[in-house]
C-alpha positions in Angstrom: 104.4 165.9 199.9 103.3 162.3 199.5 100.7 163.5 197.0 103.2 165.4 194.9 105.5 162.3 194.8 102.6 160.1 193.7 101.8 162.6 190.9 105.4 162.6 189.7 105.6 158.8 189.6 102.3 158.6 187.7 103.7 161.0 185.1 106.9 159.0 184.8 104.9 155.8 184.2 102.7 157.5 181.6 105.6 158.9 179.7 107.5 155.5 179.8 104.4 153.7 178.5 104.0 156.2 175.6 107.7 155.9 174.7 107.5 152.1 174.8 104.4 152.1 172.6 106.0 154.3 170.1 109.1 152.1 170.0 107.0 149.0 169.4 105.0 150.7 166.6 108.3 151.8 165.0 109.5 148.2 164.9 106.4 147.1 163.1 106.6 149.9 160.6 110.2 148.9 159.4 110.2 147.8 155.8 111.5 144.4 154.8 114.6 144.5 152.6 113.9 143.9 148.9 115.6 140.8 147.5 117.7 141.3 144.5 116.4 139.7 141.3 118.6 136.9 139.9 119.3 137.6 136.2 121.0 134.7 134.4 123.8 135.3 132.0 123.3 133.6 128.6 125.3 133.1 125.5 123.9 134.1 122.1 124.8 134.0 118.5 123.5 136.3 115.8 121.5 134.6 113.1 122.9 134.8 109.6 120.9 132.8 107.1 123.0 131.3 104.3 123.4 128.3 102.0 123.9 125.2 104.1 125.2 122.0 102.5 123.4 118.9 103.7 125.9 116.2 104.7 124.3 112.9 105.7 126.2 110.7 108.1 125.6 107.0 108.4 127.5 104.5 110.5 128.2 100.8 110.8 130.7 98.2 111.9 133.3 96.6 109.7 133.0 92.9 108.7 135.7 91.1 106.9 134.8 90.6 103.3 136.6 87.3 103.1 135.6 85.4 106.2 135.4 81.7 106.9 133.9 79.9 109.8 135.9 76.7 110.3 133.8 73.6 110.9 135.0 69.9 111.0 133.3 67.4 108.7 135.2 64.5 110.2 136.0 63.0 113.6 139.4 62.7 115.1 142.0 64.1 117.5 143.5 67.5 116.6 147.2 67.3 116.0 149.9 70.0 116.3 151.1 71.8 113.1 153.9 74.1 112.2 151.9 77.1 113.6 149.8 77.2 116.7 146.0 77.2 116.1 145.5 80.3 118.3 143.7 83.6 117.8 145.9 86.2 116.2 148.1 83.7 114.3 148.7 84.7 110.7 148.7 82.1 107.9 149.8 82.3 104.3 147.7 80.8 101.5 148.2 77.0 101.4 149.6 76.7 104.9 148.0 74.1 107.1 145.4 75.6 109.5 144.4 72.3 111.3 145.3 68.7 111.0 143.1 65.9 112.4 144.5 62.4 113.0 143.6 60.4 109.9 145.1 57.0 110.5 141.8 55.1 110.7 140.4 56.9 107.6 143.7 56.2 105.7 143.5 52.4 106.5 139.9 52.3 105.4 140.7 54.0 102.1 143.6 51.6 101.4 141.3 48.7 102.1 138.7 50.0 99.6 141.4 50.5 97.0 142.6 47.0 97.5 139.0 45.7 97.1 138.6 47.6 93.8 142.0 46.3 92.5 140.9 42.7 93.3 137.6 43.2 91.6 139.3 44.6 88.5 141.8 41.7 88.5 138.9 39.2 88.7 137.1 40.5 85.6 140.2 40.7 83.3 139.9 37.1 81.9 136.2 37.7 81.1 137.0 40.9 79.3 139.7 39.2 77.3 137.2 36.6 76.2 134.0 38.6 75.8 135.4 42.0 74.9 138.8 41.4 73.3 138.9 44.9 71.7 138.5 46.6 75.1 141.0 44.4 76.9 144.0 46.7 76.2 142.5 49.7 77.9 141.5 47.8 81.0 144.9 46.1 81.2 146.6 49.5 80.9 144.4 50.9 83.7 145.2 48.0 85.9 148.9 48.3 85.3 148.9 52.0 86.2 146.8 51.4 89.3 148.7 52.6 92.4 147.2 52.0 95.8 149.3 54.9 97.2 148.2 57.5 94.7 144.9 59.2 93.8 142.5 56.9 92.0 142.3 57.6 88.3 139.1 57.7 86.3 137.8 54.4 85.0 138.1 53.7 81.3 135.0 54.7 79.3 132.7 51.9 78.1 132.0 52.0 74.4 128.9 49.8 74.5 125.9 49.2 76.7 126.8 45.6 77.0 130.2 46.4 78.3 128.7 48.9 80.8 126.2 46.3 82.1 129.0 43.8 82.5 131.2 46.2 84.5 128.3 47.4 86.6 127.1 43.8 87.2 130.5 42.9 88.7 130.3 45.8 91.2 133.2 47.8 89.7 131.3 51.1 89.7 130.2 50.7 93.3 133.7 49.9 94.4 135.1 52.8 92.4 132.8 55.4 93.8 133.3 54.0 97.4 137.0 54.8 96.9 136.3 58.2 95.5 134.0 59.0 98.4 136.7 58.0 100.9 139.3 60.1 99.1 137.1 63.2 99.4 136.5 62.5 103.0 140.2 61.8 103.6 141.2 65.2 102.3 139.0 66.9 105.0 141.3 65.8 107.7 143.6 68.7 106.8 142.4 72.2 106.3 144.7 74.7 104.5 144.4 78.5 104.4 142.4 79.5 101.2 144.1 83.0 101.3 146.5 85.1 103.3 144.8 85.8 106.6 144.6 85.7 110.3 142.9 83.4 112.8 140.4 85.5 114.8 138.8 82.7 116.8 140.1 79.4 118.1 137.8 77.0 119.9 140.0 73.9 120.2 143.5 72.9 121.3 145.8 70.1 120.1 144.7 66.8 121.6 141.0 67.7 121.6 138.6 65.2 120.1 136.9 66.9 117.2 133.4 65.8 116.1 131.6 66.3 112.8 129.8 69.6 112.6 131.8 71.1 115.5 132.9 74.7 115.0 136.7 75.0 115.5 137.5 78.7 114.7 137.2 81.6 112.4 139.6 82.9 109.7 139.6 86.3 107.9 141.5 88.4 105.4 142.6 91.4 107.6 143.0 93.8 104.7 139.6 93.8 103.0 136.4 94.8 104.8 132.8 95.9 104.1 130.3 97.9 106.1 126.5 98.0 105.9 125.0 101.5 106.4 121.4 102.4 106.7 120.2 105.5 104.8 116.7 107.0 104.6 115.0 105.9 101.5 114.6 109.5 100.4 118.4 109.8 100.1 118.9 106.5 98.3 119.9 108.4 95.1 123.0 109.6 96.9 124.4 106.0 97.0 125.2 104.4 93.7 127.2 101.2 93.0 130.8 102.2 92.3 130.5 105.6 94.0 133.5 106.6 96.2 132.7 107.8 99.7 134.8 109.0 102.7 134.8 107.1 105.9 136.2 108.2 109.3 136.6 106.9 112.8 134.6 108.2 115.8 137.5 110.5 116.9 137.7 112.0 113.3 141.5 111.4 113.4 141.7 109.0 110.4 139.9 108.8 107.1 139.6 106.0 104.5 138.3 105.9 100.9 135.5 103.4 100.4 133.4 102.3 97.4 129.8 101.3 97.3 129.7 97.7 96.0 126.0 96.8 96.3 122.7 98.3 97.4 119.8 96.3 98.9 116.7 96.7 96.7 114.3 96.4 99.6 113.2 99.3 101.9 112.8 98.4 105.6 109.1 98.9 106.2 109.5 99.9 109.9 112.3 102.5 109.5 111.9 103.4 105.8 115.6 103.0 105.3 117.7 101.1 102.8 121.0 99.3 103.3 124.1 100.0 101.2 127.3 98.0 101.5 130.6 99.8 101.3 134.0 98.2 100.7 137.1 99.6 102.3 140.7 98.3 102.4 143.4 99.1 104.9 145.9 97.3 107.1 145.0 99.6 110.1 141.4 98.5 110.0 139.9 95.8 112.3 136.8 93.7 112.2 134.1 95.1 114.4 135.5 98.6 114.2 132.9 101.4 114.2 133.1 103.8 111.3 131.0 106.6 109.9 130.5 107.7 106.3 129.7 111.2 105.1 127.4 111.6 102.1 127.1 115.0 100.3 123.4 115.8 99.6 121.7 118.9 98.2 122.1 122.4 99.8 119.4 124.4 101.6 119.1 128.2 100.9 118.3 130.8 103.6 118.9 128.3 106.5 121.0 128.1 109.6 122.6 125.1 111.4 122.1 124.8 115.1 122.7 122.3 117.8 120.0 119.7 118.5 120.2 120.5 122.2 118.7 124.0 121.5 115.4 122.6 120.2 112.3 122.9 122.3 109.5 120.4 121.6 111.5 119.7 118.3 109.8 122.8 116.7 110.9 125.9 118.6 114.0 127.7 119.8 114.8 130.5 122.3 115.9 133.9 121.2 116.9 137.0 123.3 114.8 140.1 122.6 115.2 143.2 124.8 116.9 141.1 127.5 114.0 138.7 127.7 113.8 135.2 126.4 111.3 134.6 123.6 110.2 131.2 122.2 109.9 131.3 118.4 108.7 128.5 116.0 111.1 127.1 113.4 110.9 124.9 110.3 113.0 121.8 110.7 114.6 121.0 107.3 117.2 118.3 108.1 118.6 116.7 111.2 121.5 114.4 112.0 123.0 113.1 115.2 124.4 116.4 116.6 122.9 119.3 114.6 119.8 120.4 112.7 119.2 122.7 109.8 116.3 125.0 110.3 114.5 127.8 108.5 112.2 130.6 109.8 114.7 132.6 111.8 115.3 136.2 110.7 118.8 137.7 110.1 120.0 139.5 113.2 118.0 137.5 115.7 120.0 136.6 118.9 119.7 132.9 119.2 120.4 131.2 122.5 123.6 129.3 121.8 123.7 127.3 125.0 120.8 125.7 126.9 119.7 127.4 130.1 118.2 125.2 132.8 114.7 126.2 133.7 114.4 128.6 130.7 110.9 130.0 129.9 109.4 132.6 127.6 109.6 136.0 129.3 112.6 135.2 131.5 114.9 138.1 132.2 118.5 137.4 131.1 121.8 139.2 130.6 123.9 138.6 127.5 127.4 137.5 128.1 130.2 139.5 126.6 132.5 136.5 126.3 133.3 135.3 122.8 
């Protein structure tokens, strides 16, 4: 009985061991799940070669055509005028821009005029005796002499002897001293040379102004010019007098400009040439950034694509049988955003949007979205 029981237990253990071994082997033989391949969806456009007009865009900033930097040539305290000397203040032609206290200069001018008058008075008896024929003109000049008015030109001498006599008495020296002070005296008041606006103010009333000190900037807000740089190969597109179209960065406004001059020198480093365009408009501002469009020749059998699609600046991706392929192209023209290329056949499916990590042979799916 005991022997039979032992035999049964042994059989149970053997069968359990076999079942356990088969279970373990079955676990090892289970296949791992196959990961699904990720196929990126791309956007494409069908290549249609056609005639592409080449439009060259150049840009620059506006600078006032009539612009004056205001500097003082005299010294004194800045006085108040009818209009405040502040940025943004408009002045009409002839209105006072700045006025510097001129009391000291005026007193010095009057003193020099008095010295000249005294010198002329002192020589009159000698002229009457030695040059009786010239006495009338000098007497007339002396009678018209007004210390409060602008100094008149001295009478002309008709002989060398008279000239030497006048010079020897210091008349010419005294006369030109007065004329020099008159010129200097006029510099204490600056008037607007044209209708314009003050764009920079560096001093306030009560400030001591020194000679050579910059005090502001004055411009005509209706007339501007812009310097644009164009490749030397396209310099024939810009001719003096030619009308061009300018527009702002947002492409919301346009202006008509005219080429007024062209630099005759080509920049050796960039191989570009500068042209200067005049443009007028009350809605323009100095420092404003504008672009200009220049119509050049057209390219046949070409296509225009975005610069972002270029690979190594000489290749683009196309989709062929759901696989990306890298094909070479011939770059004809390029601007800031787009390029004109040749070498693509009609019907090719060009990748119209960049794909991160794209490579030749990559499996893709074309989007049906427009």
